[in-house]
C-alpha positions in Angstrom: 4.2 -30.1 9.3 3.0 -32.2 6.4 -0.6 -31.2 7.3 -0.1 -27.8 5.6 -0.4 -28.0 1.8 0.8 -25.3 -0.5 -1.3 -25.1 -3.7 -0.9 -22.9 -6.8 -3.8 -20.5 -7.4 -6.4 -21.0 -8.8 -7.0 -24.2 -6.8 -9.8 -22.1 -5.2 -12.2 -19.7 -6.7 -11.4 -16.0 -6.9 -14.4 -15.5 -4.7 -12.9 -17.7 -1.9 -9.6 -15.8 -2.3 -11.4 -12.4 -2.1 -13.5 -13.4 0.9 -10.4 -14.6 2.8 -8.5 -11.3 2.1 -11.5 -9.3 3.2 -11.6 -11.1 6.6 -7.9 -11.4 7.2 -6.1 -9.4 9.8 -3.7 -7.9 7.2 -5.4 -8.2 3.9 -5.4 -5.1 1.7 -6.7 -4.0 -1.7 -3.3 -4.9 -3.1 -3.8 -8.6 -2.2 -7.1 -8.7 -4.1 -7.3 -10.8 -7.3 -9.4 -8.0 -8.7 -6.7 -5.5 -8.1 -4.0 -7.8 -9.5 -6.1 -8.4 -12.6 -5.7 -4.8 -13.9 -2.2 -5.6 -15.2 -2.1 -6.4 -18.8 -2.2 -10.2 -19.6 1.3 -11.6 -19.7 3.0 -8.8 -17.8 3.6 -11.1 -14.8 4.1 -14.9 -14.6 1.7 -15.4 -11.8 2.7 -17.8 -9.1 0.3 -17.2 -6.2 -0.3 -19.7 -3.5 -3.0 -20.9 -1.1 -2.0 -22.6 2.1 -4.5 -25.1 3.4 -4.8 -27.4 6.3 -7.5 -30.0 6.1 -9.4 -28.0 3.5 -9.2 -24.9 5.6 -7.5 -21.9 4.2 -4.6 -20.7 6.5 -3.2 -18.1 4.1 -3.1 -16.7 0.6 0.1 -15.5 -0.9 0.0 -13.3 -4.1 3.2 -13.6 -6.1 4.9 -13.8 -9.5 8.1 -15.2 -10.9 10.6 -12.5 -11.8 14.1 -13.6 -13.0 13.6 -17.0 -11.5 12.7 -15.5 -8.1 9.4 -15.6 -6.3 8.3 -12.0 -5.7 5.2 -11.1 -3.6 4.0 -9.2 -5.5 5.8 -7.2 -8.2 2.6 -5.5 -9.3 1.4 -4.4 -5.8 2.7 -2.3 -2.9 2.4 -5.1 -0.4 2.5 -8.9 -0.6 3.5 -11.6 1.9 1.3 -14.0 3.8 -2.3 -12.9 4.2 -3.7 -14.6 7.3 -6.4 -14.4 10.0 -5.9 -12.8 13.3 -5.8 -16.1 15.2 -2.5 -17.2 13.5 -0.2 -19.0 15.9 3.5 -18.9 16.0 3.6 -22.6 15.2 1.5 -22.3 12.1 3.4 -19.2 10.9 6.7 -21.1 11.1 5.2 -24.1 9.3 3.9 -21.9 6.4 7.2 -20.1 6.0 9.1 -23.4 6.1 6.6 -25.0 3.6 7.1 -22.1 1.2 10.9 -22.3 1.3 10.9 -26.1 0.8 8.4 -25.8 -2.1 10.6 -23.1 -3.9 13.7 -25.2 -3.4 12.0 -28.2 -4.9 10.9 -26.1 -7.9 14.5 -24.7 -8.4 13.3 -21.1 -7.6 16.4 -19.1 -7.0 15.0 -16.9 -4.2 12.0 -15.3 -2.5 11.3 -11.6 -1.9 8.3 -10.1 -0.2 7.2 -6.7 1.1 5.0 -6.8 4.2 2.2 -4.4 5.0 3.2 -1.9 7.7 1.8 -2.7 11.1 -1.1 -0.2 10.8 -2.7 -2.4 8.2 -3.3 -5.2 10.7 -6.6 -5.4 12.7 -4.6 -7.3 15.3 -0.9 -6.5 15.1 1.5 -9.4 15.1 5.1 -9.9 14.2 5.0 -13.7 13.8 5.7 -13.7 10.1 8.8 -11.4 10.2 10.1 -13.4 13.1 9.7 -16.7 11.2 11.2 -15.2 8.1 14.4 -14.2 10.0 14.4 -17.6 11.8 14.2 -19.4 8.5 17.1 -17.6 6.8 15.5 -14.5 5.3 17.3 -11.2 5.6 16.0 -7.7 5.8 16.7 -6.4 2.3 15.1 -3.0 2.6 13.5 -1.0 5.4 11.7 2.1 4.2 9.8 4.7 6.4 6.2 5.5 5.6 4.5 8.4 7.2 1.2 7.7 8.9 -1.4 9.9 10.7 -3.8 8.5 13.3 -7.3 9.8 12.3 -9.0 12.0 14.8 -12.2 14.1 14.5 -10.1 17.3 14.7 -7.1 17.2 12.4 -5.9 20.7 13.6 -5.1 19.1 16.9 -2.3 17.1 15.4 -1.3 19.6 12.7 1.7 21.6 13.6 1.2 25.4 13.6 2.6 25.9 10.1 0.3 23.3 8.7 -2.7 24.9 10.5 -1.7 28.3 9.2 -1.4 27.0 5.6 -4.8 25.3 5.7 -6.5 28.4 7.0 -4.7 30.5 4.3 -6.1 28.1 1.6 -9.6 28.5 3.1 -9.3 32.3 3.0 -8.1 32.3 -0.6 -11.2 30.4 -1.6 -9.8 26.8 -2.1 -12.5 24.2 -2.3 -12.0 20.5 -1.7 -14.2 17.8 -3.1 -14.2 14.3 -4.5 -13.7 14.2 -8.3 -13.9 11.8 -11.2 -11.6 14.0 -13.3 -8.7 11.6 -13.3 -7.3 12.9 -16.5 -6.7 16.5 -15.2 -5.2 15.2 -12.0 -2.9 12.8 -13.9 -1.6 15.6 -16.0 -0.7 17.5 -12.8 0.9 14.4 -11.4 2.9 13.5 -14.5 4.2 17.1 -14.9 5.1 17.3 -11.2 6.9 14.0 -11.0 8.8 14.7 -14.2 9.8 18.2 -13.2 10.8 17.3 -9.6 12.2 13.7 -9.9 12.4 12.9 -13.6 10.2 9.9 -13.1 6.8 8.7 -14.3 3.7 7.7 -12.2 3.5 4.0 -11.2 0.4 3.6 -13.3 -0.5 4.8 -16.8 -3.5 7.0 -17.1 -5.4 4.1 -18.6 -4.4 1.8 -15.7 -5.5 4.4 -13.1 -8.9 4.9 -14.9 -9.4 1.1 -15.0 -8.5 0.7 -11.4 -10.9 3.4 -10.4 -13.7 1.7 -12.4 -12.8 -1.6 -10.7 -12.9 -0.1 -7.2 -15.2 3.0 -7.5 -15.7 3.0 -3.7 -12.1 2.2 -2.7 -10.1 4.4 -5.0 -11.1 8.0 -4.6 -9.7 11.2 -6.0 -9.9 14.2 -3.7 -9.1 17.5 -5.5 -8.6 21.1 -4.4 -10.0 23.8 -6.7 -9.2 27.5 -7.1 -11.7 29.4 -9.3 -12.9 26.0 -10.6 -9.3 25.0 -11.6 -7.9 21.8 -10.1 -4.7 22.9 -8.4 -3.9 19.8 -6.3 -5.2 16.3 -5.5 -4.6 13.0 -3.9 -5.7 9.5 -4.9 -6.8 7.7 -1.8 -6.8 3.9 -1.8 -9.1 2.4 0.9 -6.6 -0.3 1.7 -8.7 -2.2 4.2 -11.1 -1.6 7.1 -8.5 0.2 9.2 -6.2 2.1 6.9 -6.3 4.6 4.0 -3.3 5.1 1.7 -2.6 8.4 -0.2 -1.1 6.6 -3.2 -0.6 9.8 -5.2 -0.2 13.4 -4.0 0.5 16.2 -6.3 -0.1 19.9 -7.0 0.5 22.7 -9.6 3.6 24.6 -8.7 2.0 27.8 -9.9 -0.6 27.6 -7.1 1.6 26.4 -4.3 1.5 29.8 -2.6 -2.2 29.1 -1.9 -1.2 26.0 0.2 -3.9 23.8 -1.2 -2.4 20.5 0.0 -2.8 21.3 3.7 -6.5 22.1 3.3 -6.9 19.0 1.1 -5.5 16.7 3.8 -7.5 18.4 6.5 -10.6 17.4 4.5 -9.4 13.9 3.8 -8.6 13.3 7.5 -12.0 14.4 8.5 -13.6 12.3 5.8 -11.6 9.2 6.9 -12.5 9.8 10.6 -16.2 10.1 9.8 -16.0 6.8 7.8 -14.5 5.0 10.7 -11.0 4.5 9.5 -8.1 4.6 12.0 -5.1 5.6 10.0 -4.0 7.5 6.9 -0.8 6.3 5.3 0.9 9.2 3.4 3.4 6.9 1.8 7.2 6.6 2.1 9.6 9.5 2.5 12.6 7.3 2.0 13.8 5.6 -1.2 16.1 2.6 -0.9 16.7 3.8 2.6 17.8 7.3 1.6 15.6 9.9 3.4 13.9 12.8 1.7 14.0 15.2 4.7 11.9 17.9 2.9 9.1 15.3 2.2 9.4 14.0 5.8 9.0 17.6 7.2 5.9 18.1 5.0 4.2 14.9 6.2 5.3 15.5 9.8 3.8 19.0 9.8 0.4 17.3 9.5 1.0 15.0 12.4 2.6 12.1 10.6 5.4 9.9 12.0 7.3 7.2 10.4 6.8 3.4 10.6 8.6 0.6 8.9 7.7 -0.8 5.5 10.0 -3.9 5.3 11.1 -6.1 2.4 12.5 -9.5 3.3 14.4 -11.8 0.9 16.2 -15.1 0.8 18.6 -16.6 -1.7 18.0 -20.3 -2.4 20.7 -20.8 -5.1 23.7 -20.5 -2.7 24.4 -16.9 -3.8 25.1 -14.3 -1.1 
């Protein structure tokens, strides 16, 4: 077990980290150092790790210290151990055990991590969650995220009401295209979230613009227009080689009767299929394990079903 070394980043170059994430079975845009760099300096106390065995990288683990706890990662949708597809059960157990021992030695009070859902893996495996539970972690939170398998004909998986809505949007003259007009979309998003949920977007406008500049080919705004007016949109994150994530979805209530979102996602699904992606993640329809049945119905109408997005935690200070 002592063959595995846990080292604080940056004991390797950011290029080595990025290359590993790109070739990992479960690496995503959220594990990228470039993505994590968009946060203002000082916002997080970075405590990311690299696991090595005989100078070979076994895993990278983006994380930060929050209230004396190691969180992977507070500035990203997903964290946990990023690893290659040939990970064995033995090595998975060793890495988890090594992390726990390290944190205890450093008087870190606990560890928390959100794993990418199984559709983000090029070779699905449950070794890490098994080893977490075996080592004393508990399942802190289990959300449901709606995903759609990409096919060449979205209407085959759309329910009748979604097909009808998309065709109505076409008849009404809705046009869908990629757009760089982040500011207009953000104003729609901000107003919609404030009106419906009294919350703000995860990112500020400036952060979203910066992210789009950092990842011009991996963060894409698809927008629906009516008479050249943007009436709805979705910000698609190309998470990795298999999966797209609709990070933001929003529309103008005034134009909801035109059903622009259904046509918007028909176009996104066709685009994703043509690009070779396998899944579109529409995001969660639960919050702290409380279901939003209306949101679930909307996503299910386009062929989505729910998969787990799990957060594991362990207390290392004796607290329950």
